[in-house]
C-alpha positions, 0 to 999 in steps of 0.5 A: 485501483484497489483490488479485492482483499485476500484473507486466509484463515487459520484456526488453531485448536479444535472444534470440540464443542458447539460453543467453540464452533459457534463463536468461530462461525460468528467470526467468519460471518463478521469477516465476510461482511468486509467482502473479502475473498476468504480461504479457510484452512482446517484447524491445526494444534501443533507447530509443524502442522501450523507451518505446513498449513500457513505454507500452503495458504501462502500459495494463494498470496493472501493480504492478511492471515487471520489466526483464530484461537480456539483454546489455550496452551497454544502460544507456541503454535501461534508463533510458528504460524505467524513467523511462517507467514509472509503476509501480516497477521491478525490474532483473534482469540475466542472467548473462554478456554484461556485462548486470550492469555495464550494469544497475548503471550504470543503476540507480545513475543512476535511484536518483539521479533518485529513480526507484523502482527496484531491482536483483536479481542471482542465479541464479533457482534460488537460495532468496535470489533467490526470497526477495528477489523476494518482498519486491520484489513485495509491496513493489511491490503495497503501493506500488501500493495506497497511491498509490490511497488515500483517507483521511478527516480528522476534526478536526485534528492534536492540537497536542502531536504536534509530530513528526507534522505534514504538508502535504496537497499534499506527501503527495499529490504524493509518495505519490498519497494523497488526504486528504479532510476529513470534518465532524462535521456529516457524521458526525452525519448518518450517525449519524442514518441508522444509528440507524434501522437497529435490526437492524444495531445489534442484530446488531453488539451480539449479535456483541460481547456474545457474545465480550466481557463488557459490564456492564449500565450500559455497554449504552447506551455500547456502542450509541452506540459501534456507531452511530458505528462503523457511521456511519464504515463507511458514509462509508468505503464511500460515499466509497471511503475506506481509513482515517480520521485522527481527532482522537479523545479531544479533539474527538470527546468534545466533538462526539459525546460518545464516541471512535471506538475501536470501529472497531478491531474489524474490518477495514472501515477503518484508524483512526488516533488524534489526527489523525495522517495519517502514522500512518494511512499507515504503518498502511495500508502495513503492512496491505498489506505483511502482509495483517494488521490494524494497530493503534497505541495511546498509550504511557501508562507503563512498568512498569520492574519488570515488564520 
């Protein structure tokens, strides 16, 4: 599910001493331990050089831009590079030569401008450097993946979820996520197509009943749930969707006679209940950060005596 992370590297300054080159190489060596795909650019010193270099690096669609600062008096160049980058940026100043003050000034201004950028300053051999670097890289990869997500919206947001309202245009403009309405008629049509694939239904039925006990009276309900799940899976594959936000226990029983909870059994797509698009986005982010399956269910009651 998780592809290799792609990282672009832009040095700002000059390799004018062996000490500077040694520290740069040490940072690159640390980054290489993360098993990412690196693309290294030549050092730049001026703002327009930085823009041109980032423009070229961006053609590789990196998940993260590492801006390695080799000297001071570079804040304007750092800003030019970061503001040109479609990917989030991590600024790594080398030690000495006033690289840190310039980096801090630039990062502060960029964050005020809502540019996704962070600052990491520590010896590359320090364990905390590697821990924080790993966190930044995973976050950048998740950010890159979520910006390419497509979520199918089936039904509406359940009216009681007053804290989960959203605006589809704002979601798209801020996160890059595409929300696609899926009609119940489209799901019915897909279920009819799936119903003809008897072998696929039997195989999934066997897989479930081999690990879970199913009462004989529930066999037909199980097969109906399998057909709905396979229909949603088919729609996800055909339309390249990463998840669904479904108005599940209110509209689904009325429209289709059951709910879509069979979708929680595998990783073909993320499923969020009650049309909660923001929950679906949160689940996808967690999945991209951890490479783990995600699930959120309703809190029905608390057993205070069991705590």
